[in-house]
C-alpha positions in Angstrom: 27.6 0.6 -141.0 24.2 -1.0 -141.0 23.0 0.3 -137.5 19.5 -0.8 -136.7 17.6 1.2 -133.9 14.6 0.0 -132.3 12.8 2.1 -129.8 9.7 2.4 -127.7 8.4 4.5 -124.8 10.6 2.7 -122.5 13.8 1.7 -124.2 16.1 2.1 -127.2 18.1 -0.9 -128.8 21.1 -0.3 -131.2 21.9 -3.4 -133.1 24.4 -4.3 -136.0 22.8 -7.7 -136.4 21.9 -7.2 -140.0 25.4 -5.9 -140.8 27.0 -9.1 -139.3 24.4 -11.3 -141.0 25.4 -9.6 -144.5 29.1 -10.5 -143.7 28.5 -14.0 -142.8 26.7 -14.5 -146.2 29.1 -12.7 -148.0 31.8 -14.8 -146.8 29.9 -18.1 -146.9 30.1 -18.8 -143.1 26.4 -18.4 -142.1 26.2 -21.7 -140.1 29.6 -21.2 -138.4 30.1 -22.2 -134.9 31.5 -20.4 -132.0 35.0 -21.2 -131.1 36.5 -20.7 -127.5 39.8 -18.8 -127.3 42.7 -19.2 -127.6 42.3 -20.5 -131.1 44.7 -23.3 -132.3 48.1 -21.8 -133.6 48.3 -21.6 -137.2 44.7 -22.1 -137.8 43.5 -21.9 -141.4 40.0 -20.4 -141.4 37.5 -22.1 -144.0 34.0 -21.5 -145.3 31.1 -24.0 -144.6 32.0 -25.7 -147.9 35.6 -26.4 -146.4 37.4 -24.0 -148.8 40.2 -22.0 -147.2 40.0 -18.2 -147.4 42.4 -16.5 -149.7 44.5 -14.0 -147.7 42.8 -11.1 -149.2 39.3 -12.4 -148.5 40.3 -13.0 -144.8 41.8 -9.7 -144.4 38.7 -7.9 -145.8 36.4 -10.0 -143.3 38.8 -9.1 -140.5 38.7 -5.5 -141.5 34.9 -5.4 -141.7 34.5 -7.1 -138.4 37.2 -4.6 -136.9 34.9 -1.8 -137.6 32.2 -3.0 -135.3 32.1 -1.0 -132.0 32.8 -2.9 -128.7 30.0 -3.4 -126.5 30.1 -1.7 -122.9 
């Protein structure tokens, strides 16, 4: 799952930053902006180039993100 562990004598940090970065690269949305919720109804997600995601591609991205553990 792309988990990175950084440790020192005082702390341990567990991160999936690299995994999320790879997902953003794979789907062409590296420079995307945060969006406050709730989102617009019937919003069609697009890549940075303005291309709409195909349903299969969008479902793949959603599935990949849903495997990330929630922060405590």
